[in-house]
C-alpha positions, -999 to 999 in steps of 0.1 A, spaced: 0 0 0 14 34 -10 16 61 17 26 96 11 54 112 32 33 144 34 10 141 64 -9 160 90 -25 149 123 -40 166 153 -56 155 185 -65 170 219 -76 157 254 -84 175 287 -55 177 310 -62 190 346 -72 226 340 -58 227 305 -62 210 271 -33 189 259 -29 192 221 -6 174 196 0 185 160 21 165 135 32 177 101 56 160 77 72 165 43 94 142 21 129 134 31 154 106 24 156 97 61 136 104 92 142 139 104 121 144 135 117 177 154 99 173 188 86 203 207 70 196 241 63 214 274 91 213 300 67 193 322 72 163 299 109 169 291 120 137 309 99 116 285 114 131 253 133 99 243 103 77 248 80 100 229 106 103 200 106 65 198 68 64 196 67 90 169 96 75 148 78 41 148 48 56 131 65 82 109 92 59 96 106 84 70 102 121 62 109 155 77 84 157 106 75 184 132 57 171 163 44 198 186 29 190 220 14 220 239 -12 232 264 -42 253 257 -49 271 289 -86 272 300 -81 298 327 -55 321 342 -27 303 360 -33 303 397 -1 287 409 23 317 405 43 328 435 60 362 440 94 361 458 85 391 480 119 394 497 138 394 464 113 419 449 118 443 478 156 439 476 155 447 439 131 477 445 153 493 472 185 489 452 169 501 419 153 531 437 186 541 453 203 538 418 174 558 402 177 587 427 215 587 423 211 589 385 181 613 388 159 588 368 122 583 372 111 558 399 74 555 392 76 524 369 101 503 389 76 475 398 70 466 362 106 461 356 112 442 388 85 416 380 105 408 348 137 401 367 149 365 373 133 345 402 108 372 411 78 354 396 79 316 400 53 290 390 49 260 413 64 230 395 38 205 385 46 169 390 38 143 364 23 111 376 16 78 358 -19 88 349 -6 120 332 19 100 312 -8 77 300 -29 107 290 0 121 270 7 88 252 -30 85 244 -33 119 228 -1 114 209 -14 80 196 -46 96 185 -27 123 166 -5 97 150 -35 77 139 -50 108 122 -15 115 107 -14 79 93 -49 82 78 -39 114 60 -8 97 46 -29 68 33 -54 91 16 -26 110 -1 -11 76 -10 -43 65 -28 -40 96 -51 -4 87 -58 -13 51 -65 -40 62 -90 -14 84 -108 13 57 -109 -12 31 -123 -22 55 -150 14 63 -160 25 26 -159 -5 19 -181 7 46 -205 42 30 -206 27 -4 -215 6 11 -243 38 28 -256 56 -5 -254 28 -21 -276 35 7 -301 72 -1 -300 64 -38 -307 44 -29 -338 71 -6 -351 97 -32 -344 81 -58 -367 82 -32 -396 117 -22 -387 133 -56 -393 118 -57 -429 128 -21 -435 164 -27 -424 168 -58 -445 155 -41 -476 177 -11 -471 208 -32 -467 200 -53 -498 194 -21 -518 226 -5 -507 246 -37 -516 230 -39 -550 239 -4 -558 276 -12 -551 277 -48 -564 259 -65 -592 233 -90 -581 252 -119 -598 283 -113 -577 265 -113 -543 271 -144 -521 236 -150 -508 248 -172 -479 272 -146 -467 246 -119 -471 222 -139 -450 248 -143 -423 256 -107 -422 219 -97 -421 213 -121 -392 244 -107 -373 233 -71 -379 196 -77 -370 207 -96 -338 227 -66 -327 196 -44 -332 172 -70 -316 153 -55 -287 131 -85 -278 147 -91 -244 145 -54 -235 108 -53 -244 101 -84 -223 121 -71 -193 104 -37 -195 70 -53 -193 81 -75 -164 94 -44 -145 61 -25 -151 41 -54 -138 64 -57 -108 59 -20 -101 21 -24 -99 25 -55 -77 49 -37 -53 25 -8 -49 0 -32 -32 25 -45 -6 17 -35 30 52 -23 40 67 11 30 76 7 -7 90 41 -17 127 29 -19 118 -3 -36 97 14 -63 126 38 -68 149 8 -76 123 -6 -100 120 27 -119 158 26 -123 155 -8 -140 126 5 -162 148 34 -172 177 11 -182 155 -9 -205 140 22 -221 174 36 -228 187 3 -243 156 1 -266 163 36 -278 200 30 -285 197 -4 -301 166 3 -322 184 28 -344 149 38 -358 135 73 -357 99 62 -351 108 40 -322 131 67 -307 102 91 -307 81 66 -287 112 62 -264 112 99 -257 75 97 -246 84 67 -224 112 87 -207 88 116 -201 63 94 -184 91 78 -163 104 111 -152 69 121 -139 68 88 -120 102 95 -104 92 130 -94 61 117 -75 81 88 -60 101 113 -40 70 118 -18 63 81 -13 70 65 21 
């Protein structure tokens, strides 16, 4: 089954007086490139969360953001009164000495280190399970998004492989005519140089067979069809198939190139150009396949 590396997933659950939210976004990349942003409350669980995300994402450049949506104003803030007073007296003394205004000192003091402190929340086992649950829900949505995008890619690949096979049929028809044309052309050229009575027919037949065998593309046509069929079959596999499909397209490209170089026929080479165009479009889309 084809999955796209482009994905999006989002989920939320109530968490104490807040709402815990998870957002996952990804784009294509050769390897997994995971960026995880989470509240300091869950910092100790970062490695475990990364492992959970990596198992689902597998490959791609992914951003996973875990954050709180506050329902009400935070109530667990403490003011370090002694420190605030010490700051105030020292700053007031300095302001008088410098003849600077002292009416806005409190605003600045509240921004100084350690004056305002939030009570540290402790994470219990239930909180950890809730975090894993909301992350799992987001990953499920993310996976569904990838599958939906993958179906669109699968439809496009099937259409382009079908076009390649149709072009291959055209090559097969042209190839039958090409053998006759080549034979007639060689015989005509020889007759222009040598009188018919002096031609050794056995030797001529041998040379024609040798020449036509060098130009024979039967094996290339057969292998190209096999590779195209294998591409379609591989798309239906359950595992991630992006790299495997990439290798198959390389083999398809080799056969197309060989057909073009061995055929030595303008009509076939025009079809080969169309084949290459279809293959390039497949390769471009494969960059986004998981």
